[in-house]
Backbone bond lengths (Angstrom), bond angles and torsions (degrees), N, CA, C in turn:
res aa  C-N    CA-C-N  psi(-1)  N-CA   C-N-CA  omega(-1)  CA-C   N-CA-C  phi
1 M - - - 1.472 - - 1.516 108.46 -
2 S 1.345 117.34 122.32 1.461 121.53 -178.44 1.514 110.56 -94.68
3 T 1.299 115.33 151.19 1.461 121.87 177.79 1.516 108.93 -113.84
4 H 1.330 117.20 129.73 1.463 121.79 -179.64 1.528 109.29 -93.98
5 F 1.313 115.75 126.71 1.451 120.54 177.14 1.522 109.08 -109.57
6 A 1.317 117.37 131.40 1.464 121.04 175.94 1.526 108.61 -67.83
7 P 1.339 117.86 142.02 1.465 119.72 178.85 1.524 111.04 -63.46
8 A 1.324 115.49 150.29 1.464 119.78 178.12 1.521 109.18 -62.59
9 P 1.316 118.45 139.13 1.465 120.32 -179.11 1.523 111.11 -64.06
10 L 1.342 116.27 137.77 1.454 121.08 179.51 1.521 111.96 -78.31
11 I 1.328 117.55 -28.76 1.462 122.29 177.64 1.516 108.04 -127.25
12 T 1.336 116.21 132.60 1.455 120.87 177.93 1.524 109.47 -130.39
13 A 1.299 115.61 152.28 1.462 122.06 177.46 1.519 108.32 -149.39
14 D 1.293 115.62 158.02 1.457 121.00 174.87 1.534 109.41 -55.00
15 H 1.326 116.29 131.20 1.463 120.46 -176.83 1.526 111.25 -56.43
16 D 1.321 117.00 -40.82 1.457 119.87 -179.35 1.532 111.34 -64.60
17 A 1.352 116.74 -35.67 1.465 119.32 178.29 1.518 110.71 -65.49
18 L 1.342 116.94 -44.23 1.460 119.68 178.13 1.526 111.50 -62.40
19 R 1.312 116.71 -36.85 1.470 120.38 -178.54 1.523 111.45 -79.03
20 R 1.336 117.39 -39.71 1.466 121.64 -171.71 1.517 112.87 -90.49
21 D 1.324 117.59 -41.74 1.462 120.85 -168.51 1.522 114.77 -102.30
22 F 1.316 117.78 -31.06 1.462 120.39 -177.36 1.528 110.57 -73.76
23 P 1.333 120.38 133.23 1.466 128.25 1.47 1.531 113.79 -103.25
24 L 1.327 117.63 25.16 1.466 119.61 -168.94 1.517 114.78 -99.96
25 R 1.332 118.34 -20.12 1.459 119.79 -176.55 1.532 110.18 -136.97
26 P 1.342 117.42 150.76 1.473 120.02 179.90 1.527 111.89 -72.46
27 F 1.339 115.32 154.43 1.466 120.98 175.27 1.523 108.23 -158.28
28 A 1.336 115.59 162.87 1.462 121.53 -179.12 1.522 110.54 -77.70
29 I 1.342 115.99 148.89 1.454 121.70 173.91 1.527 108.77 -133.68
30 R 1.337 115.67 167.53 1.461 123.04 169.45 1.522 107.47 -124.70
31 H 1.341 116.84 159.63 1.458 119.29 -178.92 1.526 110.28 -149.55
32 Q 1.345 114.97 165.71 1.463 122.25 -176.82 1.528 111.34 -115.45
33 L 1.325 118.12 33.35 1.460 122.00 -174.10 1.526 113.66 -101.10
34 V 1.326 118.18 -3.12 1.459 120.44 179.57 1.526 109.15 -64.01
35 G 1.338 116.32 129.31 1.446 121.07 -179.79 1.507 114.75 82.67
36 H 1.325 117.78 3.79 1.467 119.74 178.77 1.526 108.96 -61.70
37 P 1.337 118.71 137.61 1.467 120.23 -175.43 1.519 114.71 -61.31
38 L 1.315 119.29 -22.69 1.462 121.05 177.05 1.523 112.94 -80.37
39 L 1.338 116.98 -9.12 1.458 120.59 -171.15 1.530 112.21 -120.50
40 T 1.306 117.04 23.03 1.465 122.00 171.93 1.525 109.37 -87.54
41 L 1.327 117.06 161.08 1.469 119.45 179.92 1.527 111.74 -60.53
42 S 1.333 116.80 -40.67 1.461 118.55 -177.60 1.527 111.17 -64.79
43 R 1.335 117.08 -39.60 1.473 119.79 179.81 1.522 110.61 -72.89
44 I 1.330 117.58 -34.86 1.467 120.19 177.02 1.527 110.24 -66.34
45 A 1.335 117.43 -36.25 1.466 120.23 175.67 1.527 110.20 -62.15
46 Q 1.316 117.30 -39.96 1.464 120.94 176.47 1.524 110.63 -62.78
47 L 1.331 116.19 -42.54 1.462 120.52 177.72 1.528 111.15 -61.55
48 A 1.332 116.99 -39.32 1.467 120.79 178.45 1.522 111.42 -63.05
49 A 1.313 117.26 -30.59 1.463 120.96 177.68 1.523 111.80 -76.39
50 E 1.336 116.90 -23.20 1.465 120.96 -174.56 1.521 113.57 -93.50
51 L 1.323 118.04 -31.96 1.465 120.91 -174.31 1.527 111.62 -70.12
52 P 1.346 117.78 148.24 1.464 120.16 170.09 1.525 110.26 -57.25
53 R 1.313 116.27 145.58 1.474 120.28 -173.85 1.518 113.12 -61.72
54 D 1.334 118.09 -30.11 1.464 118.33 -179.23 1.525 112.66 -78.66
55 L 1.343 117.31 3.95 1.462 121.36 172.53 1.518 112.06 -106.50
56 I 1.339 116.60 13.68 1.460 121.47 178.30 1.523 108.72 -126.68
57 E 1.319 115.85 126.96 1.462 121.06 179.27 1.526 108.77 -128.41
58 Y 1.323 117.30 134.61 1.457 119.94 177.19 1.521 110.25 -156.90
59 N 1.317 113.50 156.17 1.460 120.97 179.96 1.525 108.32 -166.52
60 S 1.316 116.79 -176.62 1.459 120.31 175.49 1.529 110.21 -61.06
61 G 1.326 115.78 142.17 1.460 119.75 174.73 1.510 113.37 -86.51
62 K 1.348 116.90 -2.97 1.459 121.52 -179.65 1.522 109.30 -89.50
63 V 1.314 115.37 77.31 1.459 121.17 -177.61 1.523 109.20 -129.20
64 A 1.326 114.97 166.63 1.461 121.29 179.39 1.526 110.51 -86.41
65 I 1.326 116.70 160.07 1.467 120.19 174.09 1.521 109.26 -60.56
66 S 1.335 116.54 -44.47 1.458 122.15 176.27 1.523 107.66 -100.45
67 Q 1.323 116.33 81.39 1.455 121.47 -169.60 1.531 111.72 -97.38
68 D 1.330 116.31 127.89 1.462 121.67 170.64 1.528 107.29 -69.51
69 P 1.350 118.89 117.73 1.463 119.33 -176.99 1.522 113.64 -63.93
70 D 1.330 117.87 -21.38 1.463 120.30 178.32 1.520 112.26 -77.51
71 A 1.327 117.27 -9.67 1.467 120.30 -175.99 1.521 112.66 -114.73
72 I 1.333 117.50 18.24 1.454 120.73 178.51 1.523 109.44 -81.47
73 A 1.317 116.85 129.03 1.467 121.03 -178.52 1.531 110.63 -74.11
74 A 1.345 114.75 133.65 1.459 120.21 175.28 1.528 110.12 -81.33
75 L 1.324 115.85 169.56 1.454 121.95 178.41 1.523 109.36 -119.87
76 D 1.316 116.17 137.70 1.463 121.26 179.51 1.527 110.04 -89.61
77 L 1.339 114.84 59.07 1.459 122.67 179.28 1.522 107.92 -139.16
78 D 1.329 117.18 152.26 1.453 118.10 172.44 1.536 108.52 -86.65
79 P 1.344 118.12 166.95 1.469 119.73 -174.16 1.521 114.71 -55.88
80 V 1.320 118.15 -41.87 1.460 119.68 -179.18 1.525 110.87 -65.45
81 E 1.328 117.21 -38.94 1.461 120.53 177.72 1.521 111.48 -62.96
82 V 1.321 117.20 -37.91 1.466 119.93 178.69 1.525 109.79 -57.69
83 V 1.330 116.62 -45.57 1.467 120.01 -178.41 1.531 110.85 -67.27
84 T 1.310 117.27 -49.56 1.469 119.87 -174.29 1.523 112.34 -69.02
85 R 1.343 117.25 -23.17 1.463 120.77 -179.58 1.536 111.92 -110.59
86 I 1.329 117.38 22.87 1.459 120.63 -170.78 1.527 112.93 -61.78
87 E 1.323 118.44 -27.77 1.470 119.68 -179.27 1.523 112.09 -64.19
88 T 1.316 117.66 -27.87 1.469 120.86 -175.80 1.522 113.71 -124.83
89 A 1.319 118.59 -1.20 1.469 121.15 -172.31 1.523 113.70 -75.92
90 G 1.335 118.63 -15.97 1.459 120.63 -175.66 1.516 111.70 62.06
91 A 1.340 116.53 41.82 1.461 122.16 -167.69 1.523 112.56 -120.29
92 W 1.308 112.98 159.60 1.472 123.66 167.24 1.518 106.90 -128.92
93 M 1.336 117.34 133.88 1.467 121.39 -177.29 1.518 110.24 -142.39
94 V 1.339 115.58 144.90 1.459 121.44 169.02 1.519 108.98 -130.59
95 L 1.336 116.10 131.66 1.455 123.70 171.60 1.529 106.47 -100.59
96 K 1.331 115.98 116.17 1.459 121.83 -170.09 1.521 111.66 -96.33
97 R 1.347 114.15 153.00 1.457 121.36 172.19 1.526 111.94 54.37
98 V 1.322 115.89 46.49 1.466 119.20 -176.45 1.526 111.90 -68.38
99 E 1.320 117.96 -10.48 1.461 120.17 174.78 1.524 112.18 -65.27
100 N 1.334 117.80 -10.96 1.460 120.41 173.15 1.524 111.49 -63.86
101 S 1.320 117.49 -20.54 1.460 122.72 174.03 1.532 108.07 -94.22
102 P 1.337 119.16 119.02 1.475 120.91 -173.68 1.527 115.40 -52.28
103 P 1.350 120.65 -41.05 1.474 117.53 179.51 1.531 112.41 -63.35
104 Y 1.332 116.73 -37.33 1.464 119.33 178.82 1.527 110.68 -70.39
105 K 1.310 117.23 -37.58 1.461 120.67 176.89 1.528 110.27 -58.02
106 A 1.338 116.19 -45.49 1.463 119.71 179.41 1.528 111.38 -62.95
107 L 1.335 117.02 -39.69 1.459 120.75 179.86 1.525 110.96 -64.02
108 L 1.323 117.54 -45.25 1.465 121.67 179.18 1.529 110.89 -60.19
109 E 1.317 115.93 -45.13 1.461 119.41 -177.55 1.523 111.34 -68.33
110 D 1.321 117.89 -37.58 1.468 120.41 177.19 1.532 110.74 -63.50
111 A 1.334 116.13 -40.35 1.468 119.50 -179.81 1.523 110.75 -64.10
112 L 1.326 117.10 -45.40 1.463 119.63 -179.51 1.518 111.98 -70.49
113 L 1.335 116.56 -31.42 1.458 118.60 178.94 1.526 110.92 -63.58
114 S 1.336 116.87 -32.68 1.467 118.70 177.71 1.524 111.05 -64.63
115 V 1.338 116.85 -34.74 1.466 120.45 176.57 1.526 110.18 -71.84
116 A 1.332 116.12 -43.13 1.463 119.74 179.00 1.529 110.76 -56.28
117 R 1.327 116.54 -45.04 1.466 119.88 -178.94 1.525 111.66 -66.76
118 A 1.340 116.43 -36.09 1.466 119.20 177.60 1.523 111.29 -64.73
119 R 1.329 116.04 -23.86 1.469 120.51 178.25 1.524 112.46 -94.43
120 G 1.341 116.74 4.37 1.454 120.32 175.02 1.513 115.24 93.00
121 F 1.347 118.12 14.72 1.460 121.77 179.68 1.526 110.04 -107.80
122 N 1.324 115.88 155.61 1.457 121.06 -178.38 1.516 113.76 -102.62
123 S 1.330 117.84 -6.72 1.461 120.43 -178.82 1.519 109.68 -149.06
124 L 1.328 115.40 162.91 1.457 120.22 177.49 1.523 111.42 -63.52
125 L 1.332 117.14 -43.24 1.463 119.95 -178.27 1.521 111.55 -64.33
126 D 1.325 116.76 -40.54 1.468 119.61 177.72 1.522 110.94 -59.83
127 A 1.347 116.32 -35.26 1.465 121.09 -178.66 1.529 112.67 -83.66
128 G 1.335 117.91 -4.31 1.457 120.71 179.80 1.515 114.40 86.41
129 F 1.337 117.41 12.05 1.466 120.93 179.38 1.532 109.18 -87.76
130 E 1.327 116.16 90.51 1.454 122.32 -179.29 1.531 109.89 -111.86
131 Q 1.321 115.65 160.36 1.469 122.68 179.60 1.534 110.26 46.98
132 V 1.316 115.34 59.16 1.462 122.00 -178.46 1.525 109.56 -72.55
133 E 1.340 116.19 129.83 1.459 122.80 -179.68 1.523 109.47 -136.67
134 G 1.335 115.53 158.83 1.456 119.92 179.48 1.513 111.89 -133.18
135 F 1.334 115.48 147.04 1.456 122.85 -179.18 1.526 107.57 -135.83
136 V 1.323 116.29 120.56 1.454 121.49 -179.07 1.530 108.80 -102.57
137 F 1.340 115.94 128.99 1.458 122.14 -177.89 1.528 110.09 -112.48
138 V 1.318 116.24 134.03 1.465 121.06 168.69 1.520 107.38 -127.11
139 S 1.325 116.19 132.92 1.461 121.24 -175.47 1.515 110.17 -137.13
140 S 1.311 115.48 143.08 1.460 121.18 175.66 1.525 110.01 -73.98
141 P 1.333 117.91 166.30 1.465 119.82 175.91 1.529 111.64 -56.98
142 N 1.332 114.81 145.50 1.467 122.68 174.39 1.532 112.06 56.30
143 S 1.332 115.03 44.37 1.464 121.67 176.69 1.522 110.10 -103.46
144 T 1.337 115.39 160.34 1.455 121.65 -179.45 1.525 109.83 -127.94
145 T 1.318 115.58 136.41 1.461 121.66 166.08 1.518 106.51 -100.70
146 P 1.347 118.96 117.63 1.466 120.13 -173.67 1.535 113.43 -62.74
147 F 1.303 114.55 165.85 1.462 123.91 179.12 1.528 109.30 -60.91
148 H 1.344 116.51 126.19 1.458 120.17 -176.57 1.528 108.64 -162.13
149 L 1.330 116.14 175.89 1.462 120.88 171.00 1.520 108.70 -134.25
150 D 1.349 115.43 161.84 1.463 121.71 -176.19 1.519 110.53 -122.14
151 S 1.325 114.70 157.59 1.463 120.86 -172.40 1.520 112.73 -100.33
152 E 1.334 117.16 32.43 1.454 122.63 177.85 1.520 109.09 -156.05
153 D 1.340 115.67 166.13 1.464 120.79 170.53 1.519 108.59 -82.73
154 N 1.343 116.56 157.18 1.458 118.78 -166.02 1.525 111.34 -153.48
155 F 1.341 116.31 124.06 1.457 120.75 161.79 1.527 106.57 -94.48
156 F 1.314 116.02 110.56 1.459 122.40 -177.04 1.519 108.12 -94.70
157 V 1.335 116.40 118.20 1.471 120.70 -177.87 1.523 109.20 -113.14
158 H 1.336 115.36 131.59 1.462 120.79 -178.10 1.519 109.16 -102.42
159 L 1.355 115.70 135.32 1.455 121.37 -167.93 1.518 114.76 -117.83
160 H 1.348 117.90 -28.98 1.461 120.39 -178.08 1.516 108.95 -154.53
161 G 1.343 115.56 138.84 1.454 120.98 177.60 1.519 112.72 88.97
162 E 1.306 114.63 -163.76 1.465 122.52 -177.91 1.519 107.88 -125.41
163 K 1.334 116.77 134.50 1.456 120.52 -175.05 1.514 109.56 -141.26
164 F 1.329 115.80 144.25 1.465 123.27 176.56 1.525 107.41 -115.19
165 F 1.332 115.92 119.91 1.461 122.45 -172.35 1.532 107.37 -120.25
166 T 1.337 117.32 111.81 1.462 121.37 -174.05 1.520 110.07 -111.92
167 I 1.344 116.41 124.18 1.458 123.57 -172.45 1.531 109.48 -118.17
168 F 1.341 115.55 145.03 1.463 122.77 -178.32 1.530 110.05 -125.15
169 D 1.321 115.83 150.88 1.462 123.18 -177.34 1.529 110.55 -63.90
170 N 1.341 116.54 127.25 1.460 118.82 -178.44 1.523 113.20 -76.35
171 A 1.333 117.84 -8.05 1.460 120.59 177.04 1.522 112.25 -89.20
172 D 1.317 117.69 -5.04 1.467 122.12 -176.60 1.526 109.15 -87.23
173 R 1.317 116.63 97.41 1.464 120.78 -176.54 1.527 112.75 -76.73
174 I 1.333 117.79 -8.04 1.464 119.73 170.04 1.527 109.07 -66.32
175 I 1.314 116.64 -34.66 1.460 121.32 -178.97 1.524 111.49 -80.89
176 V 1.336 117.40 -48.98 1.463 121.02 -178.17 1.527 109.69 -136.63
177 P 1.335 118.38 105.88 1.469 121.24 176.36 1.530 111.77 -66.30
178 D 1.337 116.37 163.75 1.455 121.10 -177.25 1.526 112.66 -58.70
179 D 1.329 117.76 -41.89 1.466 118.81 -177.18 1.530 111.15 -69.02
180 E 1.348 117.72 -28.10 1.460 120.33 176.41 1.524 111.42 -72.65
181 I 1.333 117.06 -32.70 1.465 119.67 175.05 1.522 109.53 -61.75
182 E 1.306 116.51 -47.29 1.469 120.40 179.19 1.521 111.16 -60.84
183 R 1.319 116.99 -45.88 1.465 120.31 -178.25 1.522 110.83 -64.69
184 S 1.331 116.27 -41.81 1.455 120.08 -178.10 1.523 111.45 -64.06
185 M 1.309 117.41 -37.14 1.449 120.75 -177.65 1.522 112.77 -75.71
186 T 1.325 117.81 -25.40 1.459 119.54 -169.90 1.522 114.44 -117.77
187 K 1.323 119.20 -15.75 1.465 121.35 -179.06 1.530 110.33 -113.00
188 H 1.313 116.59 -73.33 1.459 121.87 173.73 1.513 107.72 -142.91
189 R 1.332 116.14 138.94 1.473 120.35 -170.26 1.525 114.12 -67.78
190 N 1.356 118.83 -23.82 1.461 120.29 -173.91 1.522 111.92 -62.21
191 L 1.336 114.80 140.06 1.460 122.74 178.90 1.525 109.94 -116.08
192 K 1.307 116.17 160.92 1.450 121.28 175.31 1.530 109.54 -78.02
193 Y 1.328 115.29 132.73 1.464 121.00 -178.24 1.514 109.13 -121.98
194 D 1.326 115.22 140.09 1.458 121.59 175.53 1.524 107.96 -124.51
195 E 1.332 117.55 141.08 1.461 120.75 -178.34 1.528 112.73 -59.29
196 S 1.334 117.48 -20.61 1.463 119.85 177.42 1.533 111.71 -67.11
197 F 1.342 116.97 -15.98 1.457 120.13 178.31 1.529 112.30 -74.36
198 A 1.323 117.67 -20.66 1.467 121.73 -166.38 1.526 113.24 -51.99
199 A 1.328 117.38 -43.02 1.467 120.17 -176.30 1.526 112.36 -68.43
200 R 1.327 117.40 -16.08 1.466 120.90 -179.22 1.528 112.48 -86.69
201 G 1.337 117.65 -8.98 1.456 120.66 -175.17 1.518 112.68 -89.82
202 R 1.326 115.01 161.69 1.469 122.62 173.40 1.512 107.23 -117.62
203 E 1.331 116.81 120.63 1.456 121.16 -176.80 1.519 110.79 -98.44
204 F 1.344 115.39 131.12 1.461 122.56 171.51 1.527 107.44 -106.18
205 H 1.333 115.92 121.44 1.466 121.79 179.94 1.524 106.70 -96.26
206 L 1.342 116.60 109.39 1.454 121.70 -167.68 1.522 112.47 -109.40
207 F 1.328 114.56 134.78 1.457 123.05 168.22 1.533 107.50 -119.90
208 A 1.342 116.85 172.99 1.463 120.24 179.86 1.525 110.31 -53.74
209 G 1.324 116.44 128.90 1.455 122.07 -177.89 1.513 113.34 98.65
210 D 1.342 117.12 -11.86 1.462 121.55 177.48 1.531 110.08 -93.74
211 G 1.313 114.83 170.76 1.453 120.76 174.90 1.505 110.66 -175.54
212 C 1.322 116.04 -175.61 1.457 120.56 178.15 1.523 109.43 -153.87
213 Y 1.309 114.78 154.36 1.461 121.02 173.71 1.523 108.16 -91.77
214 V 1.340 116.23 128.03 1.463 122.54 -179.67 1.524 108.10 -114.51
215 P 1.328 118.52 108.10 1.462 119.41 -178.56 1.526 112.28 -69.73
216 Y 1.296 114.97 162.05 1.466 124.13 179.20 1.530 111.49 -50.90
217 Q 1.324 114.58 126.20 1.471 124.11 174.03 1.528 114.29 64.75
218 W 1.327 118.96 19.00 1.461 118.59 174.24 1.527 108.16 -83.10
219 P 1.335 118.73 117.95 1.478 120.84 -177.54 1.526 111.11 -64.75
220 H 1.347 115.25 148.36 1.459 119.59 -179.33 1.519 110.10 -159.26
221 W 1.334 114.43 161.85 1.458 121.25 170.48 1.520 107.63 -141.18
222 V 1.338 116.24 159.27 1.463 120.73 -169.60 1.523 109.12 -139.76
223 R 1.332 115.79 144.43 1.464 119.42 172.26 1.520 109.21 -138.22
224 T 1.338 114.76 148.67 1.450 120.63 174.92 1.520 109.74 -98.70
225 S 1.330 115.55 167.82 1.461 121.09 179.34 1.528 109.00 -104.71
226 G 1.326 117.61 -141.34 1.453 120.94 -170.24 1.505 116.33 -84.32
227 S 1.338 118.51 7.82 1.455 121.97 177.86 1.522 108.89 -124.21
228 F 1.343 117.00 157.74 1.457 118.42 173.09 1.527 108.63 -65.43
229 S 1.320 115.64 159.65 1.459 121.41 -170.63 1.527 110.31 -129.01
230 I 1.328 115.65 141.36 1.462 122.52 168.82 1.524 107.30 -126.80
231 S 1.316 116.53 131.48 1.460 122.01 177.60 1.522 108.69 -144.66
232 M 1.319 115.92 166.20 1.460 120.15 175.59 1.514 109.95 -142.70
233 A 1.325 115.83 137.13 1.461 122.19 172.48 1.519 108.30 -99.70
234 I 1.322 116.28 121.04 1.463 122.92 176.60 1.522 105.85 -102.21
235 T 1.321 117.46 106.85 1.459 121.00 -168.62 1.522 111.48 -118.50
236 W 1.331 114.25 162.79 1.461 121.06 175.63 1.523 107.61 -154.12
237 K 1.311 114.52 161.65 1.465 120.98 176.47 1.521 108.38 -126.91
238 T 1.323 116.10 121.07 1.455 120.66 173.22 1.532 108.88 -76.61
239 R 1.310 116.35 170.69 1.469 120.00 177.15 1.520 111.11 -59.15
240 E 1.329 116.74 -39.93 1.463 119.84 -179.72 1.521 111.19 -66.93
241 V 1.324 117.79 -40.36 1.459 120.85 177.47 1.529 110.56 -63.24
242 R 1.330 117.78 -42.12 1.466 119.76 177.83 1.515 111.01 -62.74
243 R 1.321 116.93 -38.29 1.469 120.30 177.81 1.525 110.55 -62.72
244 L 1.320 116.96 -47.29 1.459 120.45 -179.58 1.524 111.27 -63.55
245 N 1.335 117.18 -41.93 1.461 120.23 179.48 1.525 111.26 -61.92
246 D 1.331 116.73 -44.38 1.463 119.66 179.74 1.527 111.08 -61.49
247 L 1.322 116.63 -39.22 1.462 119.53 178.66 1.524 111.20 -67.08
248 H 1.321 117.72 -41.04 1.468 120.44 176.77 1.530 110.88 -60.30
249 F 1.332 117.04 -42.93 1.457 120.00 -179.22 1.521 111.32 -66.25
250 F 1.315 117.25 -43.27 1.468 119.23 179.94 1.525 110.59 -68.12
251 N 1.336 117.16 -39.78 1.457 120.05 176.22 1.527 111.20 -59.41
252 S 1.334 116.03 -39.46 1.459 119.86 179.04 1.525 111.16 -64.29
253 M 1.314 117.00 -41.09 1.460 120.29 178.14 1.529 111.23 -64.01
254 L 1.341 116.89 -40.43 1.468 119.82 177.46 1.529 111.11 -67.58
255 R 1.329 117.21 -38.69 1.466 120.11 178.19 1.531 110.35 -61.56
256 S 1.338 116.71 -36.99 1.457 120.36 -177.28 1.528 112.76 -65.80
257 I 1.341 117.74 -19.91 1.466 120.42 176.46 1.525 111.73 -106.46
258 G 1.342 115.29 21.17 1.458 120.18 174.08 1.507 115.54 86.58
259 L 1.354 117.41 21.81 1.465 121.17 -179.53 1.521 110.30 -125.35
260 P 1.344 118.16 70.53 1.469 120.07 -179.69 1.518 111.25 -60.54
261 Q 1.332 115.36 144.59 1.451 122.43 -173.95 1.527 111.35 -119.49
262 P 1.337 117.42 151.64 1.473 118.87 171.12 1.513 109.76 -68.33
263 P 1.338 118.46 154.34 1.471 120.48 -179.66 1.518 111.43 -64.26
264 P 1.323 118.08 158.60 1.462 121.22 178.32 1.521 111.80 -52.79
265 G 1.342 114.62 139.83 1.457 120.83 177.81 1.508 114.57 100.86
266 R 1.309 117.75 -20.41 1.472 120.00 -178.89 1.540 111.56 -75.41
267 Q 1.323 117.38 -35.87 1.463 122.41 -178.01 1.533 108.66 -132.96
268 P 1.336 117.96 84.01 1.465 121.49 -172.37 1.525 114.94 -57.90
269 L 1.329 118.54 -40.62 1.461 119.69 -179.35 1.522 111.18 -66.13
270 R 1.326 117.01 -42.45 1.458 120.10 177.31 1.533 110.07 -65.39
271 D 1.327 116.30 -39.40 1.460 119.76 176.76 1.531 110.63 -56.82
272 A 1.329 116.90 -44.54 1.465 120.52 -178.05 1.523 111.18 -62.21
273 F 1.325 117.57 -41.72 1.466 121.23 179.28 1.527 110.22 -65.86
274 K 1.325 117.29 -46.68 1.460 120.62 -179.42 1.528 111.14 -62.01
275 L 1.336 115.94 -40.42 1.456 119.97 -178.44 1.528 111.14 -63.93
276 A 1.346 116.53 -43.67 1.469 119.70 179.96 1.524 110.83 -62.48
277 F 1.329 117.04 -42.77 1.465 120.35 -179.26 1.526 110.74 -66.09
278 Y 1.318 116.88 -47.29 1.464 121.30 -177.59 1.521 110.98 -60.91
279 R 1.331 117.23 -43.71 1.456 120.01 -177.73 1.530 111.67 -69.71
280 A 1.317 117.65 -32.42 1.461 119.31 175.97 1.523 110.63 -63.78
281 V 1.336 116.58 -41.75 1.460 120.69 -179.52 1.523 110.73 -68.41
282 T 1.328 117.31 -46.79 1.465 119.75 -177.12 1.523 112.11 -67.86
283 T 1.334 117.35 -31.08 1.467 119.55 175.17 1.521 110.56 -63.84
284 A 1.324 116.73 -38.20 1.465 120.98 -178.56 1.521 111.81 -66.28
285 I 1.330 117.24 -34.17 1.468 119.08 -176.23 1.529 112.72 -98.10
286 R 1.337 117.93 0.16 1.469 120.36 -176.07 1.524 113.18 -55.53
287 P 1.350 120.05 -40.65 1.467 117.88 179.07 1.530 113.59 -58.89
288 L 1.344 117.57 -29.76 1.459 120.30 -179.78 1.520 111.83 -68.30
289 R 1.321 116.29 -25.88 1.460 119.82 -176.28 1.523 112.37 -72.00
290 A 1.316 117.24 -12.29 1.461 119.76 176.58 1.525 111.82 -75.78
291 S 1.324 116.68 -14.46 1.461 121.20 -177.40 1.518 111.01 -88.58
292 M 1.336 116.21 125.79 1.466 119.80 176.10 1.516 111.74 -60.07
293 A 1.327 117.31 -32.20 1.456 120.37 -179.78 1.519 111.54 -72.26
294 M 1.339 116.99 -33.06 1.458 120.83 -174.95 1.519 113.10 -87.48
295 R 1.334 118.52 -28.11 1.463 119.49 -174.50 1.522 113.26 -57.72
296 P 1.355 119.36 -47.74 1.466 118.14 178.26 1.530 113.10 -61.71
297 L 1.340 116.94 -37.17 1.459 119.84 179.54 1.520 110.97 -65.50
298 L 1.341 117.60 -43.82 1.457 120.49 179.65 1.527 111.30 -64.74
299 R 1.328 117.29 -39.38 1.468 119.79 177.30 1.522 110.76 -63.25
300 R 1.317 116.83 -40.79 1.468 119.79 -179.56 1.522 110.87 -65.08
301 I 1.344 117.48 -41.56 1.457 120.92 178.81 1.525 110.77 -62.67
302 A 1.350 115.87 -43.96 1.465 120.17 -174.80 1.518 113.13 -78.45
303 L 1.349 116.74 -37.04 1.462 120.26 -167.05 1.522 114.29 -117.07
304 G 1.329 117.57 -6.27 1.459 118.70 177.25 1.516 112.89 102.48
305 K 1.317 114.80 177.34 1.459 120.90 -169.68 1.522 113.73 -66.04
306 R 1.369 118.39 -22.40 1.463 120.01 -179.06 1.519 112.92 -92.81
307 A 1.335 117.97 7.43 1.459 120.34 -174.50 1.526 112.18 -62.27
308 N 1.324 118.15 -27.51 1.465 121.67 -176.42 1.518 111.87 -109.71
309 Y 1.336 117.12 34.48 1.456 121.24 -175.38 1.529 112.38 -57.40
310 Y 1.328 117.12 -32.56 1.460 119.95 -175.12 1.527 111.99 -79.46
311 L 1.328 117.90 -3.54 1.460 120.99 176.08 1.513 112.27 -97.74
312 K 1.325 117.78 8.59 1.467 119.38 -173.00 1.518 113.00 -64.28
313 R 1.378 117.00 -20.08 1.455 118.95 179.20 1.520 112.08 -98.29
314 A 1.330 117.57 -0.67 1.470 119.13 -176.15 1.511 110.68 -70.24
C-alpha cells in the first residue's frame, strides 16, 4: 500500500497575512526556489539567448531612485554577456515573460499553486491567478531599480545576494497622483521620487529564500548590496486588474489626442463603453502582435515614440 505525499509548498506565508492582507497589502513570504536548476546564472544566460530581444531589458545599474528614463546609461554588452559578467558588469537586467519557455511556465504555476492551496483552493483559476507571467532579474552589486509601479500582482522571490525592497501605499496620492499612475503604466514605468517619501515606505530586507508580496500598482524601488543579485517576480492578472489596465491604456491614448480622462472608477458607465470599444479594437489586431516585426510598431502607435526604449541597442 503506497502513501501519497503532497509536494512541499514552493511559497509560504504567515496564515494571518494570507487571510488578512492578501491581495490588498504587502507582506513577507518565504520560498523553496533557491538553487533551482532553472534559476542559476548559467541557465538564465541560456534563457537570455532564447528569448525574443524585445523581452529583454538591461542598462547600467548605477541609476538614481528618481531616474529620468532618457538619461539611463546603456551597456555595450549583449544579453548573454550581461548575465555571465553580472558580478562586474555594473548592470541591471530583466528577462520578461519567461513563461514563454515551458519549463519556466511550469515552475511559475507550481509556485502559485502552493499559494492557492494554502488559501483553500484546488486550482489557479479558482484562486483567481490568471494570465500568469514571470520576470527574472539579475543585478550587479550596488545596483538600483528606480521608483516605479507595476500593472500586476506579484510574489517577488529573492534567490541570491542581499536586496532592499521598499514599497509604498498605492492609495497615497501625495506620492503618486492619478495622472502619474496612467503615465507610468503606459509610457515609462519610472516615477518621480522625493526623499520626503522615505518615512511612508515599508522596507523588506531580503536574503536568498526571502520574498514579499507586492500588490497591484503599489509603488516601490529596490537596491542591491555588495553581491550580485538574482530574483524573480511571479505575477498574475485578475479579471479586475485586466479591466483597470485596459482602461488606463485607452485613457492614455485619448489623452495623447487632447482628451484627458478621469481615472478608472470615477465614471462607471463611461468606463464600460470605453472598455468595450478598446477590447474590440485590440482583439482585431491581436494576431499582428505575434509578429516580432509588428510588435514594436504597434507599441509605438499605442504608447508613443518612447514605447520601445529598451530596444535601442538591438
